[in-house]
N, C-alpha and C positions, 0 to 999 in steps of 0.2 A: 270190404269193412261199411261201404254204407250200406248195403243190401242187408248184412247181417244185424245192425243200428236196426234198420229200418221194421226188421224181422220182430226185434225184440220190444221195440215202441207199438208195432199192431198187437203183439200177444200183449203186452199190459195193459194195452186202452181194450181190449175187449175182454177182459176178466176181471178189470176193474169191479170195485166194491166197496161203497162208503167203511167199510170196519178198515179199509186199510191206512186210515188217520190214525190208528190206536197206536201205530209205531212213535209219529212224533209228540202222541200225548205220551206216551210211558217214558221217551227218551227228555223231554221239556220239563216234567216234575222233576227227575235226576239232576237237569242243570240248576233248577233252582232249587234244591235241598245241597248239592254239595258249594253253592255259592253262599251260602246262609247256614252252614251244619253247625249243630249245637255244640260240636267243638272246632272252634275254628282255625283254618289253617291255609297257609296262601297257593300251596302246594292243590289244595281242594276248588280252590276258587281255579285256580288255571285248570283243573280238569271239567269245571264246570265249562269254562270256555268252548271247549272243547266238545261237552253235551250239547252244546248250545248250536254251534256250528254244525254239528251231525245234524238236529232237532230241524235248523232250520234250511237245510238242506233235503230232509226228505219232506218236510213239510211242502215246499214250492215244489219238489217233484211230485207229490202226492196230489197236489192241486192240478196241475198241467196236465196231470192224466185224468182226471175227474173233467176236463172240460174237454179233453179230445173225447173224450167216452158219451158225452153229452152230443159232440155234435156227429159223431158216428150215428149214434144210436138214434137220433132225430134225423139222420140223413138217411138214415135208410127204413126207418120206419116212420114215427111221428115224434110229434112231443108228448103227447097224450100215455102213448106207448112208457118214454121216457121217465113221466111223472107216476104214472101206475108202478112199474117196475123201481124205481127207485124211491119215492115217497110213499104210496100209497102201502106199497108191501109193508105190513110192521116188522118182519122180521129182517130187514131191510134198511128202512126209513130210520128207523132208532138211531142207528149208527152215525147218520151226519152230525149226532152233537159233539162227535170227536174232533171233529176238524174246526169247532167254535173255542170245545178246551184245549187244543194244542195252541190256538191263536192266542188266547187269554193268558194260558202259561208262559208263552214267549213275552208275551208284553208285561207279564207278572217280571220275568227277569230282566228287561229292559228297563224296567222302573228300578229294583235292586242295581243296577250297575251304574243308573244317572243320579240315582241318591247317593251312593257310595262315592263316584268317583266323577261325576259329568259335572259340567259349567252349569250355571241354572236357564240357559237357553233350553239346553235338551229335554229340560222339563214339559218346554210346549208342543215337542214331537211326540211324546209319551205320551202326554193328558190326548192329545189328536189320537191316539191309536187305543184307547183306553174307550173315549169315547164312539169310536166303532165298534169294538169289544161288547158295549152295553149295548148297542140299537142289534145288534147282529145274535148277540145272546137272547134276547126277547124274542126277533121275528124265530129260530130256532125253536125256543121253548114252545112260543103260544102257535109257530105252524105245525109244527111234528102232535103236539100233543091235540089240536082240533085234527088233524087227520085219523088219532087212534080215535080221538072220539067221535068223529063223524059217521062213518060206516065201516062193513064189514069189506073186508077185499078177497077174494078167491073164486072160484066156480063152481064153487059147493050152495048148496041152500042156506039161506038165512039162519035156521035153525042149526045145522050144522056147523055151521061158522061161529055160531055164539058156543056150542058147544064147546068145541074146539079150543075158542078162547078163555074161555072159563077153563081148560082144563091143560092147557098148554101154553096158554103166551100171557100171564097172567106174572111174570119174573123181571126179577131185575135188573131185567133191559129198559124196561119201561120207564127207571126211573132216570136215565141217560139226557134226556132232551130238559132238564132242568138245570144239571151242574156246570152248563155254563154261566149261567147269571152268576153262580156262588164264584165260581173261576174269575169273573169277571170284576165282581164285588173285594175278592181279595186283592186282584192284580190294583185295584185303585188305593185298597187301604195300604198298600206297601209302598207308595208317592205321596199318598196328603198327608196333608199339614208337616212335610219336610222340611227342609229350611230352603233349598231350591224352589219349591212349591211356592210358598210362603212369601219367596221373594217374586215370584211373577204375577200371583192372583192376587187379587184383595178380596178383602171380607164376604164380599157378597158372593165370588166367584168361588171360595174355601166353601163356605155354608150350602150350597146350591150341589157342589161335588158330592157333600157328606151325606145330605137329603136322598137325593138320588141313588147313592147311595145304600142306605140305608133302606127306601122302599123296596129296590132290588132283593138287595137281600131278606128281606120279610117278604118279598112274592116268592121269591125262588123256595124260602124254608118253610112257609106253608105248603108249596105241593111237595116239597119233599118227605114231610110228614102224613100226607093223605097217599101217596103212591105207594112209602113204605109200609101202612098201613093195610092197605088191596097185596102187595105182596108178604105181609104174614100173614093176611088169613088164605094166600093160598098156600102156604107153606101148611098151616093146619089141613085144608083140605087136602089138597094134592100134593103133599108132602117135600122135600127138599129137589131141586132140579137134575136130573137124570144124566149120567154121562160125560160127556166133556162142559155142559154147560153147570154141573157144577161147582164153576170157575168162578162163573157170575154171580153168587153171595157173595164176593168182596166189592162188586159196583155198590154194594148197600152201604159201603164203610166209605167209600169218597165223599158225598154229598156229608157225611157224620162229619169228617177231619174238615173238609174246604170249611162246612158251615161255620163251626167251632173258631178256625185261623183267623176268616172275617169277619165274624162279631165282633173276635177280642180286637183285630185290628180299628173298625169301627168306634170302640171304645176309646181305645189307646186316642185317636184321632179326634173325636168328639172332646174328649179332657182335655189336649191341644187347645183346640180352639176356643173352649172355655175360658183356660188360662191366661189364655191373648188376648181376653174380648179386653178392650180398655172400658174404666170404671167411667161411670155418669156424673158421681161427686165429686167437684175438685180435691186433689190429693186423694182420694176412696174414702171410706167410711167402714166402719168396721162390721157392720149388716152387711155391706155388698161381699167383703171378703169373706163372712162367713158364708155366703149363701153360694157366691163362688165354690169353695172349698166342699161344699156339703151336694152341690148339686155334680161337681167333678166326681167326689166319692159315691155317690151313688149310682154314676154311669159306668164305674171303674168294678165295683160292686157287682152291679148285675151284669156286664161285659164279662166276667172272670165266672159267674154261674152258668152265666149262659152256654160260654164255651167249656166248661167244665160238663156240665150236661151232657151236651153234646160228644166230647172226649168219649165220656163214661157209654154212650151210645154206639160209638165206634169200638170200643174194648168190645161190647159184648158181639157186634155184629163179626168182631174180627174171631171172635172167637167163636161162634159158629158155623161161619165160612171155612175154616181151619177145621172142623169138623165134618163139614159136609164133604171136603174133599177129599180128607181119610176115608168116612165112612164108602168110598168106590170102591176100596180095596176088597170091602167083599161079595162087592157083585162080578158078572161075569165077565173080566176083562177090566176090569175097575184098575187092577195094575196100571197096564199101559196106558192107560188114561190119563195117572197121575203121575208116570214116570216117562213116558212120551211126548215130544214136545207136540203140544200143537196152537192153536189161535185161542182158546181160554187161556193162555199161561199170561194172555198180555193183559188181562183181566187186574194180575198186580203189584205193576209198580202205582201206574196211580191213587190207587186207594191208600195203597201203603203210604205214600208219599205225602198224600195230605195230611195222616196221619203221624207224620212225624214233624211238618210245619206246625200245626195246632198242638201242641206236647210242646216243641220248642220255644212256641211265641208264651205258651202258657208259663213256662220256665223263666223265659228273658223278664216278661214285663210284673211277676210278682214273688218273685223268690229272694229278693231284699225283706219283704214282710212275711212271706209264708213260708218260705225255705223249702222249697219244692224240688231239691236238686235229682230226686227219683226221674222227674219230666225229662230231664235233661237227658239222662239214660235212656230212656223208655223213646227219646225223638230220635236219638242216635239209631235205637237198636231198630225200629222202624224207618229209619232213613236208610240203614246199609242194608236191610231186605230190599228193601224199593228199589236202589238204584243195583243192586249184585242181579234182580228178576229185571230188570230193564237191559241190564248188557247178556245176561244168557238169554232172552229174548230175541235181542238183536241179532247177536252174533247166530242163534238156530233160524230166525228169518231169511239170513242173507246165504248160511248153508242151500236152504230149500228154495232161495229167488233162483238160485244157481243150479242147483239139480235138475229144477223145473226147467229151466231154460235152456241148459245142455241137451234134453231129452228131448223139447220141443227144434231145436237144433237141426238133431239128427232125424228125429221123424221129417223134417222138411227137406233135410237134405237125402234123404230115401236111405240112410243107415241103421235102420233100426234094426234090431236081430231079429230072425224070426225063431219057433220055440226050438226048430231043429239046430238052432245054433249058428243058422249062416245068414249073411246078411242079404236084409231086404234088395231086389234090383230096383 
């Protein structure tokens, strides 16, 4: 038994790639959606706890594998070899963003639970996790973007690398390093200015947290539009991504939904902060009250318009992504690309989930005035698609994992069948 477990651990460690963090990302967004579903239900929240446990276990497992892989590569080769393979390589390094996206979404779920059920003291724990999320998200965004911008990686000539990058590598994957910043902003917006948060932190702490979130959101959304513009230019020149990469089109949906969700929470929290601001004059004055209402209304309107703008962009990229995938049916082997499971399917749960969160939040904040019940339905549809795709991907991934594990075990034990049907000696 110990030999078998050792074989499994060695095989997984050797095969590790940062893309494996996509599993915890897909399951984590499912836990948040189930907890805050547009049509609330207690049994859905129970399901969200199960999804959270699966996410936490899978995230910890992948982190352990990443650490073991780092130690193994550095011991056998060098730290530079590890850095070149897993960070400088454009086709691998960008996927480290999934690790921080999973962490930020886990923090968001914990924030939901603490605001709903937890005592005020647990808010300190969530606040510390959120600051860790903010720092790591900025490191991921700045570090990975710097590596992409600094130089080309590969053994070909500089001119050939430049041509390959222009033709093949300006893809939606490049937007991944920025997404953790938007996730961190949204995670903070979940618990900021809530009852437990206000009880624990004074007004200076509240204002500091709000402005840090706002600055990180503005920084991230600026980079999102720049990278999205580059990707759109690539679509005009190089057309849609080919084969399995067609599913990466959905990666452009994620920042739109997450950015919309974050800015709506920021607008709501700033409005709450202004409402709780004490008046300077004794007993207040009509001028101060009018000014307070005007500022709060202005923030709410700007948040709603910005959030709706990003939701609209998310609708557009959702339609383009579906069209790009369905178009593969016309290619040679295109039907197998769409109907047979591959890792590109994991590009579905998180982007669809962010659109569910964004549309649901727009409904909850503005339905009393604007009567936008359709957004509740849209949020539910996006949420169901996200959770369903996460479950399907998770099940198929487990099946593929155990198949590969059984195959590698047969090879190691010398039981692999030869072409003539007899077992190898």
